[in-house]
C-alpha positions in Angstrom: 23.5 18.7 -12.7 20.8 16.6 -11.2 18.5 14.3 -13.2 14.8 14.0 -12.9 13.2 10.6 -13.1 9.4 10.0 -13.5 7.2 6.9 -13.4 3.7 6.0 -12.5 1.9 3.1 -10.9 -1.7 2.0 -10.4 -3.0 2.0 -6.8 -4.5 -1.5 -6.4 -4.5 -1.7 -2.6 -8.0 -1.6 -1.0 -7.7 1.7 0.8 -5.7 3.6 -1.8 -3.4 6.3 -0.4 -4.9 6.3 3.1 -3.2 6.8 6.5 -0.9 3.7 6.7 0.1 3.7 3.1 0.8 7.4 3.2 3.1 7.0 6.2 4.9 4.1 4.5 5.3 6.2 1.3 6.7 9.2 3.2 9.1 7.1 5.3 10.4 5.5 2.1 10.7 8.9 0.3 12.7 10.3 3.3 15.2 7.5 3.0 16.5 9.0 -0.3 18.5 12.2 -0.8 16.5 13.1 -3.9 13.5 15.3 -3.7 10.5 12.9 -4.3 7.1 14.2 -5.4 3.8 12.5 -6.3 0.7 13.6 -8.3 -2.5 12.2 -9.6 -2.0 13.8 -12.9 1.1 13.7 -15.1 1.1 17.5 -15.2 0.7 17.9 -11.5 0.0 19.5 -9.1 3.0 17.8 -7.5 3.1 17.1 -3.8 6.2 16.7 -1.6 6.2 12.9 -0.9 8.3 13.5 2.3 5.4 15.3 3.9 2.8 12.9 5.5 0.2 15.6 5.8 0.5 16.6 2.2 0.5 13.0 1.0 -2.6 12.2 3.0 -4.4 15.2 1.5 -4.0 13.7 -2.0 -6.7 11.2 -1.0 -5.9 8.9 -3.9 -8.3 6.0 -4.1 -8.0 2.5 -5.4 -7.7 2.5 -9.2 -6.0 5.9 -9.3 -2.7 6.3 -11.1 0.0 7.7 -8.9 2.7 9.6 -10.7 6.1 9.7 -9.1 8.9 12.2 -9.8 12.3 12.5 -8.2 15.2 14.8 -8.7 18.7 14.2 -7.4 21.6 11.8 -7.3 19.5 8.8 -6.2 16.3 9.8 -8.2 16.1 6.6 -10.2 16.4 4.5 -7.1 13.8 6.6 -5.2 11.3 6.4 -8.1 11.8 2.7 -8.4 11.4 2.1 -4.7 8.1 4.1 -4.5 6.7 2.4 -7.6 7.7 -1.0 -6.1 5.9 -0.1 -2.8 2.7 0.8 -4.7 2.9 -2.4 -6.8 3.4 -4.4 -3.6 0.1 -2.8 -2.3 2.2 -1.1 0.5 2.8 -4.6 1.9 -0.8 -4.7 3.0 -1.9 -7.5 0.6 -0.7 -10.1 3.1 -3.0 -8.6 5.8 -5.9 -8.5 3.4 -5.3 -12.2 2.4 -5.1 -13.2 6.0 -8.5 -11.7 6.7 -10.2 -12.9 3.6 
């Protein structure tokens, strides 16, 4: 019996879910045993967050709401980590601050 956990977060980083943020998201998702998926709508379509190509195809822009869903033993931790990454602007806020 595996549990499914869902959450959502607002994309506030300048480039949205572009190349670098996509790679960070997939690397993070791969660090969990749970299946991790993302979507731009609560009802889907859901995309495998462990696939860099599929994540980049989402083309989520700044201001979009990213929905996160994970199923498995560490689902809650996976969702929390992905939401935290989005809230932290994929750790790119420091780079933006340094330039501006």
